N, C-alpha and C positions, 0 to 999 in steps of 0.2 A: 556522562555516566558510561556511555558505550565506549568512549575512548579510554577511560580508566580501566574498564573491563578488558578491552583488547590489549592494552599495554601491560596489564597486570597478570592476567591469567595465561594468555596465549604464549608469551615467551617462556614462562616458567614451565608450562606443560610441555612445550616443544622441546626444551632442554632435557626435561625428565624423560620424555619419549626417546630422544636420541640416545641417552645413556642406557636406559633399560633395554631398549630394542637392540642396541649394539651387543649387550651382554647376552640377551636371549638368542639372537641369531647366531652369534659366533659359537655359542655352546653347541648349537646344532651343526654348524657348517665345518668346524675345524676340530675333528676328532681323529684319533689315531686309526690306522688301518691294520689291525692285527688279524690273527686267525679268527674264523667265524665261530659264533656261539653254537652250542649243541642244538641240533634240530629238535623242535618241539618244545624248547624252553619257553616259558611264559613270562611276559612282562608284569603279570599280576593284575591286569585290569581287562582282559578280554582275549578272545582267540584271534582277532584280526591281526594284531601285532605279532603274535606267534607265527602266523602265516607269513609275515614279512621276513622273519628270521629264517623260516624254511626256504623261502624264495631266494634269500641271499646265499644260503648254503648251496643251492642248486646252481646259481650263477657264478659263484666263486668270488675270490678277492681280486680286485683290480690293482694293478701296479700303479704307484704314484706317478704322475706326469713328470716329465723331465723339467727340472728347474723349480719344482714345487718345494716349498719349505718343509723340512722334516717335522713329523708329528712329535709333540712332547707329551708330558704328563698334564693333560688338559682338564678343564673344570668338570665336565661330565664324567670322565673316567675317575677323577678323584672322588666325586660324589658317590658313585656306585661301587667303587673299590677295585675295579678291574677292567681292563680293556676287553675282556672276553664276555662281559655280561650282555644279555640280549638287548638291554636298553641302549647301551652304547653302540652296539652293532646296528640297531634300527636307525638311530640318529645318523650314523655314518652312511648307512644305505640310502637315506633320503638325500644326503649331500651328493653321493656318487651317482645315484641312479636318476636323479631329477635335476638338481641344481647345476651339476657340471655337464649336463647333456645339451646345453645351449650356449650361444655366445653371450646372451644377456646374463644368464646365471653365472657363467664363468667370470664375466667382468665384475659382477656384484661381489663374488667371492674374493677376487683379487684385492679389493679395497679392504675388506675385513681381515684378510691375511695380515696386512700391514698393521692394522690396529690390534688384532688379537694376539699376535706373537710378541707384542711389546709389553704385555702384562700377564698373560695367562700362566706362564710357568710359576711366577711368584704367587699368584692367586691360588693355583692348584696346590703348591707346597704348603701354604698356610691352611688351606681347606683340609688337607689330610691330617693336620695336627689338631683340628677342631671338630670333634664329633658332632657338636650341635650344628655347625655350619654344613657339614656333609648331609645331615638329616634334612636341614632346611632346603638346600639346593636340590636334593633328591625329590622332596615333596613338591617343590616348585616346578620341577621338570615334567611331572606326570600330565598336567593339562596340555603341555606342549605336544605330547605324543598324539593326543586326540586331534589337535590342530593340524599336525602334519599328516595324519590319516585323511582328514578332510582335504588338505592340499593335494595329496596324491590322487584323490578322486577327481579333483578339479583338473589336474594335469592330464589324466587319462581321458576325461570327457572332452577336453579340447584337442585331443589327438596328439598330445606331446609337442615337441618342437618349441619354437620361440613363443608361440601362442599359449601352449600349455604351461611353460615356465612362468610367463607373465600372469596367467590366471591363478596358478598355484601360489605365486608370490603375493598376489592381491588378497587371496583368501587367508593366507598365513598372516599377512600384515594386519588385516582387519581384525582377525580373531586375537592376535597377540596384543593389539592395541586395546581391544575390549576387555581382555582377561588380565593382562599384566600391567598395562600402562595406565588404564583408567584409575586405579587406586592412587597412583602418584599424582595424576591430574586432579583428582578429587582432593588430595591432601594439599596441593598447591592452591586450589580454590578456597579451601577452608582457611589456610594460613593467611591468604591475602584478603579474606572476607569478601570475595567477589563471586559473581555468578557467571557461568559460561552462557553466552548468548548465541543465537543462531548465526550471527555474522562471524563470530570467531570460528565456529565449526565450518562455515562456508569457506572461509579463507584457507583453512587447512585442506579442505576438499579440492579447492581450485588449484592449490599448489600441487596436490597429488595428481590431478588431471593434467596439469601442465607438464609434470615430470613424465607421466605416461605417454603423452604425445611426443615429447622429446625422445623418449626411449624407442618408440616405434619408428621415428625418423632415423635414429641412430642405427637401428637394426637394418632398415632398408639401405642405409648408406654403408653398412658394414664397419662402423666406427667403434672399435673397442674402447678408445679413449673417452669418447662421449658417453658411452654406456657405463663406464666406471664412475661417472658423475650422476647420470640420470637415474640409474637403478637404485642406488642408496637413497637418493632424494625421494623417489617414488615410495619406497618402503617406509621411510621415516614419516613422510607427510601423510600417507594413508593410515598408518598406525596412530598418528596424532589425531587425525580426523575421527577415527573410530573411538579413541579414548575420550575425546572431548564430547562426542555425541552421547556416549554413555553417561558421562557426568551431567550433561545438560538434561537428559531424560530423567535421571534420578532427582536432580534439583527441581524439575518441574512437577514430578509426582509428589515430592515432599512438600512443595509449596501449595499444591492443590488440596492437601489434607486439612 
């Protein structure tokens, strides 16, 4: 029974995690770099993010790094209708002010550049022609703002640098897995008529821990090539572990009733 569960649930959930996490992260990381939004504009769910827009206005717009792929009409911009909206500026600010400030974050981003620019222009073009899809993507992105705010706090509490980037990534990956990926994992479990057991969750957690150790070693060695492998592996495995843990918790509570 355990083998059947392991081979049925975990692969499906892991693939679902990879696909959704890729979409969620690249929406955050690969956004155009236009002029900043007007100071004081609100994202519509609190003053904390408005403060982020104010801070971005004070720091100004960074020039794209040499050799960086040009920004196109990407998914978040298509959802909110303009590059100038504070929502898009906030997401871009997270990328520029946190992810790109470390070797591990830059290595992680380089992998998703290759993936994202292979499909995002077509997706964004289709999205602009479908109002229902724009509204869906827009609504789906709002929880991400809160997740990124929590990640910013984690980054600051760790003092920034590589440690701050890793901690922020761990917080973001865990919350993304719990919020966005767990419904897919639950759907896979229902379709397969299987339950997620503790061993499945433990395997995902062990993979994440192994990727974290490899990431720390790569940072110490200064190997960008290794980081380009270990950082996506850490993010995906940790999100998978969080999603599977949520599904297991829900299944246990449902069974206890």
